[in-house]
PDBQT receptor file of N, H, CA, C and O in Angstrom, charges set to zero:
ATOM      1  N   MET A   1      27.625 -18.292   6.790  1.00  0.00    +0.000 N 
ATOM      2  CA  MET A   1      27.161 -16.973   6.396  1.00  0.00    +0.000 C 
ATOM      3  C   MET A   1      27.413 -16.807   4.906  1.00  0.00    +0.000 C 
ATOM      4  O   MET A   1      28.447 -17.223   4.385  1.00  0.00    +0.000 OA
ATOM      5  N   CYS A   2      26.484 -16.214   4.254  1.00  0.00    +0.000 N 
ATOM      6  H   CYS A   2      25.644 -15.876   4.677  1.00  0.00    +0.000 HD
ATOM      7  CA  CYS A   2      26.571 -15.991   2.823  1.00  0.00    +0.000 C 
ATOM      8  C   CYS A   2      27.628 -14.923   2.526  1.00  0.00    +0.000 C 
ATOM      9  O   CYS A   2      27.540 -13.803   3.029  1.00  0.00    +0.000 OA
ATOM     10  N   ALA A   3      28.607 -15.265   1.724  1.00  0.00    +0.000 N 
ATOM     11  H   ALA A   3      28.678 -16.175   1.315  1.00  0.00    +0.000 HD
ATOM     12  CA  ALA A   3      29.662 -14.313   1.381  1.00  0.00    +0.000 C 
ATOM     13  C   ALA A   3      29.179 -13.286   0.364  1.00  0.00    +0.000 C 
ATOM     14  O   ALA A   3      29.776 -12.219   0.223  1.00  0.00    +0.000 OA
ATOM     15  N   ILE A   4      28.118 -13.601  -0.330  1.00  0.00    +0.000 N 
ATOM     16  H   ILE A   4      27.633 -14.468  -0.214  1.00  0.00    +0.000 HD
ATOM     17  CA  ILE A   4      27.613 -12.703  -1.374  1.00  0.00    +0.000 C 
ATOM     18  C   ILE A   4      26.919 -11.483  -0.764  1.00  0.00    +0.000 C 
ATOM     19  O   ILE A   4      27.204 -10.345  -1.136  1.00  0.00    +0.000 OA
ATOM     20  N   CYS A   5      26.016 -11.734   0.166  1.00  0.00    +0.000 N 
ATOM     21  H   CYS A   5      25.784 -12.659   0.467  1.00  0.00    +0.000 HD
ATOM     22  CA  CYS A   5      25.230 -10.613   0.693  1.00  0.00    +0.000 C 
ATOM     23  C   CYS A   5      25.245 -10.504   2.214  1.00  0.00    +0.000 C 
ATOM     24  O   CYS A   5      24.771  -9.504   2.754  1.00  0.00    +0.000 OA
ATOM     25  N   GLY A   6      25.769 -11.493   2.916  1.00  0.00    +0.000 N 
ATOM     26  H   GLY A   6      26.154 -12.306   2.477  1.00  0.00    +0.000 HD
ATOM     27  CA  GLY A   6      25.820 -11.435   4.369  1.00  0.00    +0.000 C 
ATOM     28  C   GLY A   6      24.493 -11.736   5.035  1.00  0.00    +0.000 C 
ATOM     29  O   GLY A   6      24.216 -11.220   6.117  1.00  0.00    +0.000 OA
ATOM     30  N   CYS A   7      23.668 -12.560   4.412  1.00  0.00    +0.000 N 
ATOM     31  H   CYS A   7      23.893 -12.980   3.532  1.00  0.00    +0.000 HD
ATOM     32  CA  CYS A   7      22.328 -12.818   4.927  1.00  0.00    +0.000 C 
ATOM     33  C   CYS A   7      22.321 -13.741   6.142  1.00  0.00    +0.000 C 
ATOM     34  O   CYS A   7      21.307 -13.810   6.837  1.00  0.00    +0.000 OA
ATOM     35  N   GLY A   8      23.396 -14.442   6.422  1.00  0.00    +0.000 N 
ATOM     36  H   GLY A   8      24.220 -14.386   5.858  1.00  0.00    +0.000 HD
ATOM     37  CA  GLY A   8      23.449 -15.302   7.595  1.00  0.00    +0.000 C 
ATOM     38  C   GLY A   8      22.964 -16.712   7.356  1.00  0.00    +0.000 C 
ATOM     39  O   GLY A   8      22.922 -17.506   8.296  1.00  0.00    +0.000 OA
ATOM     40  N   LYS A   9      22.594 -17.060   6.123  1.00  0.00    +0.000 N 
ATOM     41  H   LYS A   9      22.629 -16.415   5.359  1.00  0.00    +0.000 HD
ATOM     42  CA  LYS A   9      22.123 -18.411   5.823  1.00  0.00    +0.000 C 
ATOM     43  C   LYS A   9      23.224 -19.197   5.144  1.00  0.00    +0.000 C 
ATOM     44  O   LYS A   9      24.099 -18.633   4.488  1.00  0.00    +0.000 OA
ATOM     45  N   LYS A  10      23.168 -20.519   5.313  1.00  0.00    +0.000 N 
ATOM     46  H   LYS A  10      22.457 -20.977   5.846  1.00  0.00    +0.000 HD
ATOM     47  CA  LYS A  10      24.156 -21.388   4.696  1.00  0.00    +0.000 C 
ATOM     48  C   LYS A  10      23.663 -21.823   3.323  1.00  0.00    +0.000 C 
ATOM     49  O   LYS A  10      22.464 -21.820   3.043  1.00  0.00    +0.000 OA
ATOM     50  N   LYS A  11      24.606 -22.193   2.483  1.00  0.00    +0.000 N 
ATOM     51  H   LYS A  11      25.580 -22.195   2.711  1.00  0.00    +0.000 HD
ATOM     52  CA  LYS A  11      24.267 -22.625   1.134  1.00  0.00    +0.000 C 
ATOM     53  C   LYS A  11      23.324 -23.822   1.202  1.00  0.00    +0.000 C 
ATOM     54  O   LYS A  11      23.571 -24.769   1.947  1.00  0.00    +0.000 OA
ATOM     55  N   GLY A  12      22.265 -23.780   0.440  1.00  0.00    +0.000 N 
ATOM     56  H   GLY A  12      22.064 -23.011  -0.166  1.00  0.00    +0.000 HD
ATOM     57  CA  GLY A  12      21.281 -24.846   0.436  1.00  0.00    +0.000 C 
ATOM     58  C   GLY A  12      20.037 -24.504   1.236  1.00  0.00    +0.000 C 
ATOM     59  O   GLY A  12      19.003 -25.145   1.049  1.00  0.00    +0.000 OA
ATOM     60  N   GLN A  13      20.100 -23.512   2.125  1.00  0.00    +0.000 N 
ATOM     61  H   GLN A  13      20.940 -22.992   2.277  1.00  0.00    +0.000 HD
ATOM     62  CA  GLN A  13      18.931 -23.111   2.893  1.00  0.00    +0.000 C 
ATOM     63  C   GLN A  13      18.044 -22.190   2.055  1.00  0.00    +0.000 C 
ATOM     64  O   GLN A  13      18.541 -21.446   1.210  1.00  0.00    +0.000 OA
ATOM     65  N   PRO A  14      16.744 -22.239   2.290  1.00  0.00    +0.000 N 
ATOM     66  CA  PRO A  14      15.861 -21.320   1.563  1.00  0.00    +0.000 C 
ATOM     67  C   PRO A  14      16.221 -19.865   1.869  1.00  0.00    +0.000 C 
ATOM     68  O   PRO A  14      16.443 -19.505   3.025  1.00  0.00    +0.000 OA
ATOM     69  N   GLY A  15      16.277 -19.050   0.850  1.00  0.00    +0.000 N 
ATOM     70  H   GLY A  15      16.096 -19.342  -0.089  1.00  0.00    +0.000 HD
ATOM     71  CA  GLY A  15      16.580 -17.648   1.024  1.00  0.00    +0.000 C 
ATOM     72  C   GLY A  15      18.047 -17.313   0.946  1.00  0.00    +0.000 C 
ATOM     73  O   GLY A  15      18.429 -16.165   1.177  1.00  0.00    +0.000 OA
ATOM     74  N   PHE A  16      18.885 -18.289   0.626  1.00  0.00    +0.000 N 
ATOM     75  H   PHE A  16      18.575 -19.221   0.438  1.00  0.00    +0.000 HD
ATOM     76  CA  PHE A  16      20.329 -18.057   0.533  1.00  0.00    +0.000 C 
ATOM     77  C   PHE A  16      20.631 -17.071  -0.591  1.00  0.00    +0.000 C 
ATOM     78  O   PHE A  16      20.151 -17.239  -1.713  1.00  0.00    +0.000 OA
ATOM     79  N   GLY A  17      21.420 -16.052  -0.295  1.00  0.00    +0.000 N 
ATOM     80  H   GLY A  17      21.809 -15.916   0.616  1.00  0.00    +0.000 HD
ATOM     81  CA  GLY A  17      21.832 -15.088  -1.310  1.00  0.00    +0.000 C 
ATOM     82  C   GLY A  17      20.841 -13.970  -1.570  1.00  0.00    +0.000 C 
ATOM     83  O   GLY A  17      21.049 -13.171  -2.483  1.00  0.00    +0.000 OA
ATOM     84  N   LYS A  18      19.778 -13.891  -0.801  1.00  0.00    +0.000 N 
ATOM     85  H   LYS A  18      19.609 -14.541  -0.059  1.00  0.00    +0.000 HD
ATOM     86  CA  LYS A  18      18.770 -12.855  -1.020  1.00  0.00    +0.000 C 
ATOM     87  C   LYS A  18      18.972 -11.642  -0.129  1.00  0.00    +0.000 C 
ATOM     88  O   LYS A  18      18.250 -10.654  -0.268  1.00  0.00    +0.000 OA
ATOM     89  N   GLY A  19      19.915 -11.690   0.764  1.00  0.00    +0.000 N 
ATOM     90  H   GLY A  19      20.501 -12.492   0.877  1.00  0.00    +0.000 HD
ATOM     91  CA  GLY A  19      20.186 -10.559   1.636  1.00  0.00    +0.000 C 
ATOM     92  C   GLY A  19      19.389 -10.632   2.921  1.00  0.00    +0.000 C 
ATOM     93  O   GLY A  19      18.445 -11.415   3.030  1.00  0.00    +0.000 OA
ATOM     94  N   PRO A  20      19.768  -9.809   3.904  1.00  0.00    +0.000 N 
ATOM     95  CA  PRO A  20      19.046  -9.809   5.181  1.00  0.00    +0.000 C 
ATOM     96  C   PRO A  20      17.639  -9.250   5.004  1.00  0.00    +0.000 C 
ATOM     97  O   PRO A  20      17.397  -8.403   4.145  1.00  0.00    +0.000 OA
ATOM     98  N   LYS A  21      16.722  -9.735   5.826  1.00  0.00    +0.000 N 
ATOM     99  H   LYS A  21      16.918 -10.423   6.524  1.00  0.00    +0.000 HD
ATOM    100  CA  LYS A  21      15.342  -9.267   5.745  1.00  0.00    +0.000 C 
ATOM    101  C   LYS A  21      15.249  -7.827   6.224  1.00  0.00    +0.000 C 
ATOM    102  O   LYS A  21      15.920  -7.432   7.177  1.00  0.00    +0.000 OA
ATOM    103  N   LYS A  22      14.421  -7.059   5.560  1.00  0.00    +0.000 N 
ATOM    104  H   LYS A  22      13.876  -7.380   4.785  1.00  0.00    +0.000 HD
ATOM    105  CA  LYS A  22      14.233  -5.659   5.941  1.00  0.00    +0.000 C 
ATOM    106  C   LYS A  22      13.155  -5.590   7.011  1.00  0.00    +0.000 C 
ATOM    107  O   LYS A  22      12.295  -6.467   7.101  1.00  0.00    +0.000 OA
ATOM    108  N   LYS A  23      13.209  -4.550   7.811  1.00  0.00    +0.000 N 
ATOM    109  H   LYS A  23      13.907  -3.838   7.737  1.00  0.00    +0.000 HD
ATOM    110  CA  LYS A  23      12.262  -4.394   8.895  1.00  0.00    +0.000 C 
ATOM    111  C   LYS A  23      10.895  -3.993   8.354  1.00  0.00    +0.000 C 
ATOM    112  O   LYS A  23      10.800  -3.261   7.369  1.00  0.00    +0.000 OA
ATOM    113  N   ALA A  24       9.846  -4.472   8.996  1.00  0.00    +0.000 N 
ATOM    114  H   ALA A  24       9.923  -5.067   9.797  1.00  0.00    +0.000 HD
ATOM    115  CA  ALA A  24       8.483  -4.181   8.567  1.00  0.00    +0.000 C 
ATOM    116  C   ALA A  24       8.120  -2.720   8.804  1.00  0.00    +0.000 C 
ATOM    117  O   ALA A  24       7.262  -2.180   8.105  1.00  0.00    +0.000 OA
ATOM    118  N   ALA A  25       8.756  -2.068   9.778  1.00  0.00    +0.000 N 
ATOM    119  H   ALA A  25       9.453  -2.506  10.346  1.00  0.00    +0.000 HD
ATOM    120  CA  ALA A  25       8.433  -0.677  10.083  1.00  0.00    +0.000 C 
ATOM    121  C   ALA A  25       8.752   0.231   8.908  1.00  0.00    +0.000 C 
ATOM    122  O   ALA A  25       8.017   1.184   8.646  1.00  0.00    +0.000 OA
ATOM    123  N   LYS A  26       9.830  -0.046   8.201  1.00  0.00    +0.000 N 
ATOM    124  H   LYS A  26      10.427  -0.820   8.414  1.00  0.00    +0.000 HD
ATOM    125  CA  LYS A  26      10.188   0.780   7.054  1.00  0.00    +0.000 C 
ATOM    126  C   LYS A  26       9.163   0.642   5.944  1.00  0.00    +0.000 C 
ATOM    127  O   LYS A  26       8.839   1.622   5.273  1.00  0.00    +0.000 OA
ATOM    128  N   LYS A  27       8.647  -0.572   5.742  1.00  0.00    +0.000 N 
ATOM    129  H   LYS A  27       8.910  -1.368   6.287  1.00  0.00    +0.000 HD
ATOM    130  CA  LYS A  27       7.633  -0.771   4.719  1.00  0.00    +0.000 C 
ATOM    131  C   LYS A  27       6.353  -0.018   5.078  1.00  0.00    +0.000 C 
ATOM    132  O   LYS A  27       5.708   0.560   4.204  1.00  0.00    +0.000 OA
ATOM    133  N   ALA A  28       5.991  -0.022   6.340  1.00  0.00    +0.000 N 
ATOM    134  H   ALA A  28       6.516  -0.491   7.050  1.00  0.00    +0.000 HD
ATOM    135  CA  ALA A  28       4.780   0.673   6.767  1.00  0.00    +0.000 C 
ATOM    136  C   ALA A  28       4.920   2.175   6.577  1.00  0.00    +0.000 C 
ATOM    137  O   ALA A  28       3.962   2.844   6.187  1.00  0.00    +0.000 OA
ATOM    138  N   ASP A  29       6.108   2.711   6.849  1.00  0.00    +0.000 N 
ATOM    139  H   ASP A  29       6.886   2.168   7.165  1.00  0.00    +0.000 HD
ATOM    140  CA  ASP A  29       6.332   4.138   6.651  1.00  0.00    +0.000 C 
ATOM    141  C   ASP A  29       6.198   4.517   5.192  1.00  0.00    +0.000 C 
ATOM    142  O   ASP A  29       5.653   5.575   4.876  1.00  0.00    +0.000 OA
ATOM    143  N   LYS A  30       6.681   3.678   4.301  1.00  0.00    +0.000 N 
ATOM    144  H   LYS A  30       7.124   2.819   4.557  1.00  0.00    +0.000 HD
ATOM    145  CA  LYS A  30       6.590   3.965   2.874  1.00  0.00    +0.000 C 
ATOM    146  C   LYS A  30       5.134   3.961   2.413  1.00  0.00    +0.000 C 
ATOM    147  O   LYS A  30       4.739   4.788   1.592  1.00  0.00    +0.000 OA
ATOM    148  N   LYS A  31       4.340   3.033   2.939  1.00  0.00    +0.000 N 
ATOM    149  H   LYS A  31       4.661   2.361   3.606  1.00  0.00    +0.000 HD
ATOM    150  CA  LYS A  31       2.937   2.952   2.543  1.00  0.00    +0.000 C 
ATOM    151  C   LYS A  31       2.177   4.207   2.951  1.00  0.00    +0.000 C 
ATOM    152  O   LYS A  31       1.421   4.755   2.149  1.00  0.00    +0.000 OA
ATOM    153  N   THR A  32       2.362   4.663   4.167  1.00  0.00    +0.000 N 
ATOM    154  H   THR A  32       2.976   4.217   4.818  1.00  0.00    +0.000 HD
ATOM    155  CA  THR A  32       1.624   5.832   4.633  1.00  0.00    +0.000 C 
ATOM    156  C   THR A  32       2.117   7.106   3.964  1.00  0.00    +0.000 C 
ATOM    157  O   THR A  32       1.332   8.025   3.735  1.00  0.00    +0.000 OA
ATOM    158  N   ALA A  33       3.392   7.174   3.653  1.00  0.00    +0.000 N 
ATOM    159  H   ALA A  33       4.031   6.427   3.839  1.00  0.00    +0.000 HD
ATOM    160  CA  ALA A  33       3.937   8.373   3.022  1.00  0.00    +0.000 C 
ATOM    161  C   ALA A  33       3.471   8.489   1.584  1.00  0.00    +0.000 C 
ATOM    162  O   ALA A  33       3.254   9.602   1.106  1.00  0.00    +0.000 OA
ATOM    163  N   SER A  34       3.312   7.394   0.887  1.00  0.00    +0.000 N 
ATOM    164  H   SER A  34       3.489   6.489   1.275  1.00  0.00    +0.000 HD
ATOM    165  CA  SER A  34       2.936   7.450  -0.514  1.00  0.00    +0.000 C 
ATOM    166  C   SER A  34       1.448   7.736  -0.705  1.00  0.00    +0.000 C 
ATOM    167  O   SER A  34       1.061   8.305  -1.726  1.00  0.00    +0.000 OA
ATOM    168  N   LYS A  35       0.621   7.359   0.241  1.00  0.00    +0.000 N 
ATOM    169  H   LYS A  35       0.935   6.896   1.070  1.00  0.00    +0.000 HD
ATOM    170  CA  LYS A  35      -0.818   7.556   0.086  1.00  0.00    +0.000 C 
ATOM    171  C   LYS A  35      -1.241   8.992   0.330  1.00  0.00    +0.000 C 
ATOM    172  O   LYS A  35      -2.227   9.443  -0.254  1.00  0.00    +0.000 OA
ATOM    173  N   GLY A  36      -0.544   9.710   1.155  1.00  0.00    +0.000 N 
ATOM    174  H   GLY A  36       0.257   9.345   1.629  1.00  0.00    +0.000 HD
ATOM    175  CA  GLY A  36      -0.960  11.064   1.481  1.00  0.00    +0.000 C 
ATOM    176  C   GLY A  36      -1.962  11.065   2.615  1.00  0.00    +0.000 C 
ATOM    177  O   GLY A  36      -2.100  10.076   3.336  1.00  0.00    +0.000 OA
ATOM    178  N   MET A  37      -2.660  12.176   2.771  1.00  0.00    +0.000 N 
ATOM    179  H   MET A  37      -2.548  12.979   2.186  1.00  0.00    +0.000 HD
ATOM    180  CA  MET A  37      -3.605  12.299   3.882  1.00  0.00    +0.000 C 
ATOM    181  C   MET A  37      -5.022  12.018   3.408  1.00  0.00    +0.000 C 
ATOM    182  O   MET A  37      -5.377  12.282   2.259  1.00  0.00    +0.000 OA
ATOM    183  N   SER A  38      -5.824  11.476   4.318  1.00  0.00    +0.000 N 
ATOM    184  H   SER A  38      -5.536  11.262   5.251  1.00  0.00    +0.000 HD
ATOM    185  CA  SER A  38      -7.226  11.235   4.001  1.00  0.00    +0.000 C 
ATOM    186  C   SER A  38      -7.998  12.548   4.119  1.00  0.00    +0.000 C 
ATOM    187  O   SER A  38      -7.452  13.564   4.549  1.00  0.00    +0.000 OA
ATOM    188  N   ALA A  39      -9.249  12.516   3.738  1.00  0.00    +0.000 N 
ATOM    189  H   ALA A  39      -9.693  11.691   3.388  1.00  0.00    +0.000 HD
ATOM    190  CA  ALA A  39     -10.081  13.722   3.773  1.00  0.00    +0.000 C 
ATOM    191  C   ALA A  39     -10.236  14.248   5.196  1.00  0.00    +0.000 C 
ATOM    192  O   ALA A  39     -10.222  15.459   5.416  1.00  0.00    +0.000 OA
ATOM    193  N   LYS A  40     -10.385  13.339   6.164  1.00  0.00    +0.000 N 
ATOM    194  H   LYS A  40     -10.397  12.356   5.985  1.00  0.00    +0.000 HD
ATOM    195  CA  LYS A  40     -10.526  13.762   7.563  1.00  0.00    +0.000 C 
ATOM    196  C   LYS A  40      -9.238  14.391   8.076  1.00  0.00    +0.000 C 
ATOM    197  O   LYS A  40      -9.272  15.353   8.845  1.00  0.00    +0.000 OA
ATOM    198  N   GLN A  41      -8.105  13.848   7.651  1.00  0.00    +0.000 N 
ATOM    199  H   GLN A  41      -8.077  13.068   7.027  1.00  0.00    +0.000 HD
ATOM    200  CA  GLN A  41      -6.831  14.410   8.075  1.00  0.00    +0.000 C 
ATOM    201  C   GLN A  41      -6.611  15.789   7.463  1.00  0.00    +0.000 C 
ATOM    202  O   GLN A  41      -6.034  16.665   8.107  1.00  0.00    +0.000 OA
ATOM    203  N   LYS A  42      -7.060  15.987   6.240  1.00  0.00    +0.000 N 
ATOM    204  H   LYS A  42      -7.529  15.275   5.718  1.00  0.00    +0.000 HD
ATOM    205  CA  LYS A  42      -6.922  17.290   5.585  1.00  0.00    +0.000 C 
ATOM    206  C   LYS A  42      -7.716  18.360   6.318  1.00  0.00    +0.000 C 
ATOM    207  O   LYS A  42      -7.301  19.518   6.363  1.00  0.00    +0.000 OA
ATOM    208  N   LYS A  43      -8.858  17.983   6.895  1.00  0.00    +0.000 N 
ATOM    209  H   LYS A  43      -9.195  17.042   6.859  1.00  0.00    +0.000 HD
ATOM    210  CA  LYS A  43      -9.657  18.933   7.673  1.00  0.00    +0.000 C 
ATOM    211  C   LYS A  43      -8.908  19.376   8.932  1.00  0.00    +0.000 C 
ATOM    212  O   LYS A  43      -9.047  20.520   9.365  1.00  0.00    +0.000 OA
ATOM    213  N   LEU A  44      -8.119  18.477   9.516  1.00  0.00    +0.000 N 
ATOM    214  H   LEU A  44      -8.006  17.548   9.163  1.00  0.00    +0.000 HD
ATOM    215  CA  LEU A  44      -7.376  18.790  10.733  1.00  0.00    +0.000 C 
ATOM    216  C   LEU A  44      -6.112  19.598  10.464  1.00  0.00    +0.000 C 
ATOM    217  O   LEU A  44      -5.574  20.220  11.381  1.00  0.00    +0.000 OA
ATOM    218  N   ASP A  45      -5.636  19.600   9.242  1.00  0.00    +0.000 N 
ATOM    219  H   ASP A  45      -6.073  19.095   8.497  1.00  0.00    +0.000 HD
ATOM    220  CA  ASP A  45      -4.397  20.310   8.892  1.00  0.00    +0.000 C 
ATOM    221  C   ASP A  45      -4.695  21.799   8.755  1.00  0.00    +0.000 C 
ATOM    222  O   ASP A  45      -5.050  22.271   7.676  1.00  0.00    +0.000 OA
ATOM    223  N   VAL A  46      -4.550  22.535   9.860  1.00  0.00    +0.000 N 
ATOM    224  H   VAL A  46      -4.262  22.151  10.737  1.00  0.00    +0.000 HD
ATOM    225  CA  VAL A  46      -4.923  23.949   9.917  1.00  0.00    +0.000 C 
ATOM    226  C   VAL A  46      -4.008  24.809   9.048  1.00  0.00    +0.000 C 
ATOM    227  O   VAL A  46      -4.490  25.694   8.341  1.00  0.00    +0.000 OA
ATOM    228  N   ASP A  47      -2.694  24.566   9.089  1.00  0.00    +0.000 N 
ATOM    229  H   ASP A  47      -2.303  23.848   9.663  1.00  0.00    +0.000 HD
ATOM    230  CA  ASP A  47      -1.766  25.416   8.351  1.00  0.00    +0.000 C 
ATOM    231  C   ASP A  47      -1.534  24.960   6.911  1.00  0.00    +0.000 C 
ATOM    232  O   ASP A  47      -0.742  25.574   6.196  1.00  0.00    +0.000 OA
ATOM    233  N   LYS A  48      -2.204  23.903   6.474  1.00  0.00    +0.000 N 
ATOM    234  H   LYS A  48      -2.848  23.404   7.055  1.00  0.00    +0.000 HD
ATOM    235  CA  LYS A  48      -2.187  23.392   5.100  1.00  0.00    +0.000 C 
ATOM    236  C   LYS A  48      -0.781  23.094   4.570  1.00  0.00    +0.000 C 
ATOM    237  O   LYS A  48      -0.475  23.364   3.408  1.00  0.00    +0.000 OA
ATOM    238  N   ASP A  49       0.071  22.532   5.440  1.00  0.00    +0.000 N 
ATOM    239  H   ASP A  49      -0.177  22.313   6.384  1.00  0.00    +0.000 HD
ATOM    240  CA  ASP A  49       1.414  22.172   4.995  1.00  0.00    +0.000 C 
ATOM    241  C   ASP A  49       1.529  20.704   4.606  1.00  0.00    +0.000 C 
ATOM    242  O   ASP A  49       2.603  20.264   4.195  1.00  0.00    +0.000 OA
ATOM    243  N   GLY A  50       0.457  19.943   4.725  1.00  0.00    +0.000 N 
ATOM    244  H   GLY A  50      -0.415  20.300   5.059  1.00  0.00    +0.000 HD
ATOM    245  CA  GLY A  50       0.467  18.540   4.354  1.00  0.00    +0.000 C 
ATOM    246  C   GLY A  50       0.912  17.598   5.455  1.00  0.00    +0.000 C 
ATOM    247  O   GLY A  50       1.061  16.400   5.217  1.00  0.00    +0.000 OA
ATOM    248  N   LYS A  51       1.129  18.123   6.669  1.00  0.00    +0.000 N 
ATOM    249  H   LYS A  51       1.007  19.096   6.862  1.00  0.00    +0.000 HD
ATOM    250  CA  LYS A  51       1.537  17.292   7.803  1.00  0.00    +0.000 C 
ATOM    251  C   LYS A  51       0.683  17.636   9.012  1.00  0.00    +0.000 C 
ATOM    252  O   LYS A  51       0.341  18.797   9.237  1.00  0.00    +0.000 OA
ATOM    253  N   LEU A  52       0.346  16.619   9.781  1.00  0.00    +0.000 N 
ATOM    254  H   LEU A  52       0.624  15.676   9.599  1.00  0.00    +0.000 HD
ATOM    255  CA  LEU A  52      -0.354  16.850  11.045  1.00  0.00    +0.000 C 
ATOM    256  C   LEU A  52       0.681  16.953  12.145  1.00  0.00    +0.000 C 
ATOM    257  O   LEU A  52       1.401  15.996  12.430  1.00  0.00    +0.000 OA
ATOM    258  N   GLU A  53       0.749  18.123  12.761  1.00  0.00    +0.000 N 
ATOM    259  H   GLU A  53       0.164  18.900  12.530  1.00  0.00    +0.000 HD
ATOM    260  CA  GLU A  53       1.742  18.371  13.800  1.00  0.00    +0.000 C 
ATOM    261  C   GLU A  53       1.054  18.919  15.029  1.00  0.00    +0.000 C 
ATOM    262  O   GLU A  53      -0.151  19.174  15.032  1.00  0.00    +0.000 OA
ATOM    263  N   GLY A  54       1.838  19.095  16.068  1.00  0.00    +0.000 N 
ATOM    264  H   GLY A  54       2.817  18.888  16.066  1.00  0.00    +0.000 HD
ATOM    265  CA  GLY A  54       1.304  19.629  17.318  1.00  0.00    +0.000 C 
ATOM    266  C   GLY A  54       0.727  21.018  17.150  1.00  0.00    +0.000 C 
ATOM    267  O   GLY A  54      -0.247  21.364  17.818  1.00  0.00    +0.000 OA
ATOM    268  N   SER A  55       1.309  21.825  16.270  1.00  0.00    +0.000 N 
ATOM    269  H   SER A  55       2.101  21.544  15.727  1.00  0.00    +0.000 HD
ATOM    270  CA  SER A  55       0.801  23.184  16.055  1.00  0.00    +0.000 C 
ATOM    271  C   SER A  55      -0.606  23.172  15.464  1.00  0.00    +0.000 C 
ATOM    272  O   SER A  55      -1.413  24.051  15.766  1.00  0.00    +0.000 OA
ATOM    273  N   ASP A  56      -0.902  22.185  14.628  1.00  0.00    +0.000 N 
ATOM    274  H   ASP A  56      -0.247  21.471  14.383  1.00  0.00    +0.000 HD
ATOM    275  CA  ASP A  56      -2.251  22.051  14.072  1.00  0.00    +0.000 C 
ATOM    276  C   ASP A  56      -3.267  21.770  15.177  1.00  0.00    +0.000 C 
ATOM    277  O   ASP A  56      -4.337  22.378  15.216  1.00  0.00    +0.000 OA
ATOM    278  N   PHE A  57      -2.930  20.856  16.062  1.00  0.00    +0.000 N 
ATOM    279  H   PHE A  57      -2.061  20.362  16.031  1.00  0.00    +0.000 HD
ATOM    280  CA  PHE A  57      -3.839  20.501  17.141  1.00  0.00    +0.000 C 
ATOM    281  C   PHE A  57      -3.989  21.638  18.145  1.00  0.00    +0.000 C 
ATOM    282  O   PHE A  57      -5.065  21.830  18.712  1.00  0.00    +0.000 OA
ATOM    283  N   ALA A  58      -2.911  22.396  18.368  1.00  0.00    +0.000 N 
ATOM    284  H   ALA A  58      -2.037  22.241  17.908  1.00  0.00    +0.000 HD
ATOM    285  CA  ALA A  58      -2.985  23.541  19.269  1.00  0.00    +0.000 C 
ATOM    286  C   ALA A  58      -3.920  24.600  18.694  1.00  0.00    +0.000 C 
ATOM    287  O   ALA A  58      -4.695  25.213  19.427  1.00  0.00    +0.000 OA
ATOM    288  N   ALA A  59      -3.848  24.811  17.392  1.00  0.00    +0.000 N 
ATOM    289  H   ALA A  59      -3.218  24.313  16.796  1.00  0.00    +0.000 HD
ATOM    290  CA  ALA A  59      -4.729  25.785  16.745  1.00  0.00    +0.000 C 
ATOM    291  C   ALA A  59      -6.188  25.331  16.838  1.00  0.00    +0.000 C 
ATOM    292  O   ALA A  59      -7.082  26.150  17.052  1.00  0.00    +0.000 OA
ATOM    293  N   LEU A  60      -6.423  24.047  16.680  1.00  0.00    +0.000 N 
ATOM    294  H   LEU A  60      -5.696  23.382  16.506  1.00  0.00    +0.000 HD
ATOM    295  CA  LEU A  60      -7.789  23.522  16.786  1.00  0.00    +0.000 C 
ATOM    296  C   LEU A  60      -8.324  23.675  18.207  1.00  0.00    +0.000 C 
ATOM    297  O   LEU A  60      -9.504  23.975  18.389  1.00  0.00    +0.000 OA
ATOM    298  N   ARG A  61      -7.478  23.475  19.213  1.00  0.00    +0.000 N 
ATOM    299  H   ARG A  61      -6.520  23.231  19.065  1.00  0.00    +0.000 HD
ATOM    300  CA  ARG A  61      -7.916  23.666  20.591  1.00  0.00    +0.000 C 
ATOM    301  C   ARG A  61      -8.245  25.132  20.849  1.00  0.00    +0.000 C 
ATOM    302  O   ARG A  61      -9.190  25.442  21.575  1.00  0.00    +0.000 OA
ATOM    303  N   GLY A  62      -7.476  26.022  20.263  1.00  0.00    +0.000 N 
ATOM    304  H   GLY A  62      -6.709  25.771  19.673  1.00  0.00    +0.000 HD
ATOM    305  CA  GLY A  62      -7.721  27.457  20.434  1.00  0.00    +0.000 C 
ATOM    306  C   GLY A  62      -9.051  27.872  19.805  1.00  0.00    +0.000 C 
ATOM    307  O   GLY A  62      -9.760  28.716  20.354  1.00  0.00    +0.000 OA
ATOM    308  N   LYS A  63      -9.390  27.284  18.661  1.00  0.00    +0.000 N 
ATOM    309  H   LYS A  63      -8.814  26.599  18.216  1.00  0.00    +0.000 HD
ATOM    310  CA  LYS A  63     -10.658  27.587  17.989  1.00  0.00    +0.000 C 
ATOM    311  C   LYS A  63     -11.831  27.067  18.826  1.00  0.00    +0.000 C 
ATOM    312  O   LYS A  63     -12.879  27.709  18.901  1.00  0.00    +0.000 OA
ATOM    313  N   LYS A  64     -11.649  25.905  19.452  1.00  0.00    +0.000 N 
ATOM    314  H   LYS A  64     -10.797  25.384  19.391  1.00  0.00    +0.000 HD
ATOM    315  CA  LYS A  64     -12.728  25.272  20.217  1.00  0.00    +0.000 C 
ATOM    316  C   LYS A  64     -13.084  26.076  21.457  1.00  0.00    +0.000 C 
ATOM    317  O   LYS A  64     -14.253  26.110  21.843  1.00  0.00    +0.000 OA
ATOM    318  N   LYS A  65     -12.113  26.723  22.093  1.00  0.00    +0.000 N 
ATOM    319  H   LYS A  65     -11.164  26.695  21.780  1.00  0.00    +0.000 HD
ATOM    320  CA  LYS A  65     -12.363  27.469  23.315  1.00  0.00    +0.000 C 
ATOM    321  C   LYS A  65     -13.159  28.739  23.067  1.00  0.00    +0.000 C 
ATOM    322  O   LYS A  65     -13.858  29.214  23.963  1.00  0.00    +0.000 OA
ATOM    323  N   LYS A  66     -13.066  29.296  21.868  1.00  0.00    +0.000 N 
ATOM    324  H   LYS A  66     -12.498  28.910  21.141  1.00  0.00    +0.000 HD
ATOM    325  CA  LYS A  66     -13.748  30.560  21.555  1.00  0.00    +0.000 C 
ATOM    326  C   LYS A  66     -15.196  30.382  21.268  1.00  0.00    +0.000 C 
ATOM    327  O   LYS A  66     -15.894  31.356  20.989  1.00  0.00    +0.000 OA
TER     328      LYS A  66
């Protein structure tokens, strides 16, 4: 195990000293958070808070029934 960063690799192996690999899910969350909402998503955001939530969809269902 690497004493420098705890990556679990032995000296001489590729990637030694670079640290443990980060999960791909965190990278995906960063990508979607930085881009913002698309034009179609903005149309669905009824309360204009910048997030699509259950309350937005409930409001859209209420509009559709009328």
